[in-house]
N, C-alpha and C positions, 0 to 999 in steps of 0.2 A: 245607522248606530254608530259605525266606526268614525265618520265625520264628526258626530257629536261628541264622542269621547275625545277625539284629538283636539277638536276645538276648545273644549271646556278645559283640558289640560293646559293648553297654550293661554287661554284666557285667565285662569286662576294663577297660573305660573307667573304671567306678566304682573297681574295686580299684587299679588303676595311680594314678589320680588321687589317692586317699587315701594310698597309699604315698608318692608324691613329695611330696605336701602336707606330710607329717610332716618330710621332709628339709628343705623350703623353709621352713616356719614355724620349725623349730628353728634354722636358719642365720640367718634374719632376727633372731631373738631373741638370738642369740650375737653379733650384729654383723657377720657374715661376708657378703660380697658375693655375690649370686646373679645369674649372668650369662644363664642360660637355664633355662626350666621347660617340657620337652617331654613331650607325651602321644604315644608312638610313637617309633619309631627312623627312621633314614633321611632322605630328602629331605623338606624342609619342603613342607606343604601350603598352610596359612596361618599367619600369625604377626603379632603386634603387640608393639611394644616400649613398655613402661611403666616409666618411670625407668630404673634400671640393667639391669632385667630383660626379656628378650625371652621372650615367651609363645607357644609353638609347638604346632601339631598336625601330626605327621609321618606319613609315609606308611604304615609298617609298625606296625599296632596291637598289637604283641605285647610291650610294655614301655614304658618312658619313662625320663626321666633329669632330673636337677637339675645344671646345671653351675655349680659354685661358683668364686669368684675364687681363683686361686692353688692349686688343687688338683692341676693337671698339672704335672710337673717341667719346668723350663726357662722358665716364663713370666716376662716381663720386667715387673716392677712398679714403679711409683713408690713413694716414701716413704709417700704417704697410703694407696695401694692395699695396701701390705704391712700396715697395720693391720687391714684387712678380709679379709686372705688367710686362707683355710681352714688351710693348713698352718703358719701362724704362731700359730694359736690354741693354748691349753693342750689337753693330751691329753684331758682329761675333757670339754671342749667339743666335741672332735671326736668323741669317743665318743657323746655326746649326739646330735649331728647326724646320725650314721650309724644310731644305734639308734631314731631317731624314726620312720623309715620302717615297719619291722616293728611298732613299738609301735602306730602309727596303724591298721595292719590289725587288730591285736588289739582295739583300741578300737572299730573299726567292727563287729567281730563281737560284742561285749558290747553295743554299741547296738542292734544288730538283734535279737539274743536278747532284750534287755529290752523292746523294743517289741512283739515277737511275743508274749511272755508277758502283756504287758498287754492286748493285742488278744484273746488266747485261742487256745489250742492244743487240738486233739482228743487225749483220753488214753483208754486202754482201762479199763473199769469192771472191778471185781473179781468178774466173772460167769464160771462156769465152762462152757467149751464141751465139748470132748472129754476123756475120761479114757482113759489107756492100759490095756490089759488086764493084770492081775495087778499093778497099781500100788498103792502105799500109800493113795492117795486112794480108789480103788475099794474096797479092802478095808476101809476106815474107814466106808464107806457114803455117800461123796459121790455126787452125781448132777449130770448135765448140767442147766444152768439155775440151779444153786445160786448165791446171791450171798453172797460172803464179806463180813461186816461186822466181825468182831473176830477177833484172834489173840492169845491169852494176855493178853486185857485191853486190848490197843491196838486202837484203832479202825482199820478199813481200809476205803479207798473206791476205790482204784486198783489196777490190776494190777501196777504197779511195787512198790508197798508190799507187796502179797502175795508176789511172788517174792523180794523182798529178804528178808522175814521167814523164808522157807522156806531160801533159800541160806544165811543166817547162823544157822540153827538148830545146825549141827554134829551132826545126827543126834538131837537131843533131841526128845522128843514135844511136839507143838503141840496146844493147845486151840483148835480153830477153830469159831467160830460162823457159821452160814450162815442166810440167810433163804431158806425153801422153803415155797411155798404160803402166803405171808404170814404165816408163823410162824418163831420162831427155833429152830434145831436145833444142838445142840452136839456136836462130833466130836473124837475124839483120833486125831491122824495123827502117824506117825513117818517123817520124810524119810529117804530112802536115797540113797547115792551112785550117780549115773547118769552115764554118758558123754554129753557133749554137744560141740557145736563153738563155739569162741570166735570173735571177730570176724576173727581172722588165719587161720581154717581150721584151726587146731590141734584135736586131740581132747583134752578135759580132763574132769575129774570135778567134779561139783557136786551138792549135796543138792536133791533134787527129790521131788515126790509123784506126778508123772505126770499133769498136768493141763495144758490149753491154754486160752487165754481165748475167750469168746465175742466174735465181732467186733463189739462195740457200744462206742461212745465217747460221751463227753461233752465240752463245751467247758469248759476250765479257765482262768480268768482270775486274774491276780495284780495285787496293788496295786504302785504304782511301786517301793517299796523291796524288796518280796519278788521282783518281777520283775528287778530289778537283781542281787539276790543269786543268783537262778537264772541269769541270764545270765552272771555271773562263773563259777559252777560248771560251766556248759555249755561255755563257752570253754576252761576248765582242762581238762575231759574230753576234749574234741576235740584240744586241744594235745597232751595226754599220749598218746592214741592215735596221733596223727601222728608224734610221736617214736619211739614203740615200734615202728610200721610201718616206719620208716626203719632202725631198728636191726635189725629182723627181716628186713628186706631184704638188708641186709649179711651177716646170719646165714645166708642161704639159706632161711629159713622161708618168707617172702612172696616170691613170684615177682616179678621186675622187670617181667614182662608185664602186671601189673595196673596199671602206670602209664599215664596218659593224657595226651595233649596237646590243643592247641586243638580238634581235630576232635571228640574225645570230649567235652570241655567243652562245645562248641557243641551237641552232641546231647543232653547231659544239661540243659543250660541251656533248650534249645527244649522238652523234655519237661516241664520244671519249669514254665515259662511256660504251657503248655497246662493244666497243673494249677491254676494260680492265682498271684497275685502273692506270697502267703506262702511256698509251696514255692520259689519262685524266689529270694526274698530270703534264706530259709534256707540254700539251696544257696550264695548269694553269701557268707554269713557262714563257712560252712565252707571254702569256697575261699579266703577272706581269711585264716583261720588257717593253712591250708596254705602260703600265700604267705609269711606272716610267718615260719613255722618253717624253710621251705626258704631264704629269704634270710639266715637266721642260721647256716646251715651254714658251716663254715670254709673256704670256697672263695674264692681270692683276688678273683674278679671280683664276687663277692657282698658284701652288707653284713657278713656273718659273717667273711669273709676280712679285710675292713679293720678290724673290731673286733679280730680276733686279732693284726694287726700293732700296733694300739695299746695292747693289753694287754701284748704283749711289750715295747714302749716304756716303758710304766709300770713294768714288772718291772725292766728293765735300766738305765732312766734315759737311753736314747738311741734315736733313730729306727732303724727296721730299715734296713739298707743299701739304697739305691735301686736297686742292680743286682739284689739278691735279690727285691725287691718286684715289679720289672719282669718278671723270670723266672717268679715264681710267679704273676702275673696272666696271662702268656702261656699257662702250663700250665692255669690255671683257665679261660681262655677256650676253649681246645681242648677241655676236658673239658665245658664247658657246651654246646659246639656238638655234641659226640658225644651228649650226653644229649638234646638237642633232635631231632637225627636219630633217635635210637632211639625216643623217644615218638611221633614222627611215623610211624614204621614200624609201631609197635603200633597207632596209630590206623587206618592205611591197612589193615593186617592184618584188624582188627575190621570195618572197612567192607567188605572184600572177602568175609568169612564171611558178614556180614549179607545182602549182596547175593546170595551163593550160595543161602543159606537161603530168601530171598524168592523166588528163581527156582524152587527145588524146591517150594516151597509152592504158587506159581502153577501149576505143572505138574500137582501133585496135585489142585488145585481144577478 
């Protein structure tokens, strides 16, 4: 439990710091006054004022904020302060400041993936483990332990490359060369459409040949340029999956019960720490992407809500009515509180189920 608490504090602390740092640095660059930079909400624990900015560590570690000069309606400002007021800046500058938070979370994910790809990640080799009965692979003469080295003249070293070539075959026959007993063996295999489950739990059809990998891995390291390119692709892939998951949740395909809050994050973070530093920082990268995407949702209290107001302002040539903004933010705040309560309930429900299962297991033993 102690490891989970420490790991989630580190995890959330880094993600929140990076997010707020984006707002802070962009505001400074735009010449906007920054009054407060806080990690956490609620009562101040410690703080120090440097220049115009008060840097705070607050009691509730579930978020953070940057308070900008002139962002709140009704602030009385001098003529000099008006020049540094957030709301007096051109709309593009305000968009840049607001968008910088989620952007920094995405940059953090890219940096983590790049670093990890340079250090090296385990990847499955293209060695065949089990074969399904009556499968195309078995019918073509494949055997467990075969190592695929070539498909239609294209070299193959990893399972991902093998799987991709089969899924993109569109049912056309493939000439597959395998190493068996230290000698090459060429086989012709015709992939067929088989039912499988996608990451969202939906049953889909894909071209397969009925094989599974041997659980053998090698460490694959990338040079800095390749690692960066792969980091970009990985960040894009996870961002896309996150957006699709949100859409499918609204469509009813993905259950909202799959959502998790601080308790689930703490459990996963603790488990990743026990596995090692690499799994932990990879989890941090994925969570950073989730934080960026969720913050860009058009909910008024989130960055996406503010961006929506500024885009409307750009389109119409005038600010959104203050009264409408305040009402929208009140509604957004209520929705956010309801969402937080819901994910806490889901966490507690999972925790109770785990406790019941542990109790049953203990009785059986």
